[in-house]
Phi, psi and omega in degrees: 000128182285168182299319181297319178296316181298319180295317180298318180289326177295315180298318179297317178298316180299317184290326190245314183227069189290147171284169178306319178295318179293328177296325177295316178299317179301316180296321180295333182268002183302322176303322179289327176295320178297318177296316179302312182294323178295317178298317178299318182294316180296314180300318180294322182290330185275347185261141177248124181298137181240139178263132185251023174085010178209140181292138181236129175244118181266132173250111186225183174209164180268348184264149170294135177087195193273142168224019178099020182299317184294308178295330177295317179296318178303314181295321183293321182296335180293336180270345185228084181295165183062038179255171174229148174245125179246126178217165183291323186079052186302133178064022172285158181263051180204169179228161174081191182273130178224129172277112185281318181204157174226112178051046176091347177274109183277127190256345181221171178269175186293333177297321181279330184271324193090159188293316182295316181295322179294319177297318177298319180298322181285329186265326185262079187279355176249019185228165173259133179248126183230133171251139180194129175297325177269104185296326180298317177299321178295319179296315180295325177293319178299318177297317179299324182277001173095013179293149179264342178206148177247127169263119186259118181284128174055050186251015185299323183282352181279074187282357176272001179253139172278118187205167175257121188260125170248124175251130177268135182239125183288154179288327178253097185278152181299150174284339176272115187262003188270160173279169176304145358269005180282339181206189188263011179270134176276335179222153177301149184298339179297340180297341176302331183272352181262349180285157176292323175220131167250112185260114181269131177300139181074354174247307182259341173210150183233150176260136173242134186256141172214161181234150175217164178238128178258116177269109185292329181294320181261355184051051187229140177258138177230127177288136180230158180254331185235134178272154175299154180294319178263104182208148183239131176272119179249127187217139172233047178243165177288140179050057185296338181296340178294340181277339186300332181294344180259008182236165178306142187297334183258018185292142174275155182210154174230117183252139175239168180294160183302137181063029182299138179267093184296150173242164177300323181294324177305314182292317179299320180294321180292317178299317180292319183296317186258352177068030178211148176261006178277099180242139176241138185223164172282166178296326181295322177283329182300322183297338177267326184280338182304326185293345180277359176067036181247149176280140186217152167268145184232134172259127182246114179255086179281158182244137173249121184263134178299145184301329180301321178293315179301317181296320181294320177295318179299321179296320178297318182293332180272316189248341190292000000 
């Protein structure tokens, strides 16, 4: 494991499940956390939400990194056709507003879209996928293209937008309860009570796991029930250890920082290190690794949303 990987994992541990030494560092940074929270409060107080002529539903979280926003959004779009998903496109190799896909027709490659947007484009075949650093421009583009509703990725902090807020809450919450930089929260935990919906994992939505094998020679996916005994989990997502509960208990793994841009050498080094070509990845990493022409096992963690959540979103779209 390289120095950069070790640093990324150390930071993640510090933010969410700190060791005693990391807890001391966290306590020392509390004055800066208070300043951070004060700035967030002032900014929120000064902004007035504006409506842009199209209903917006934000899917967000209070934690840095992933809590299932992308698979939750994928599941939600299936209930509301003619929708658009607007996201920043974090760590994409492009700038500005880009229409990634329209109703399943993918218009750009993963370098221009970013990994999350490409996964959405592949899964949300009845939606428009747009990346834009400026969320308002993305919303207006979705309206121009005829969308009836916009699902906004990670938009809870966008308090200048009139929107319906869904916050996802993990079943295993961090032991570190502080906001940045003392902990991994972007907003104080009390914000869970200010959202229109706070959806708790395993209560309001459930994850279902399945596995598939991608044969690069035939460019074909095959659903499988049992994984090989010798297999390595390779991940470039936030908090990758959360996926381990869905994999064999003795599985070997190689973790990289969130949204990591894999190289061919990374894969060759892992194969050489573990002596196997059996690698399993998440769907988000697969969209980047596919270009290397390698066969891979894929873990798919789909989300099933409780009907009560669907009904509340539907009510907002009709009456909100």
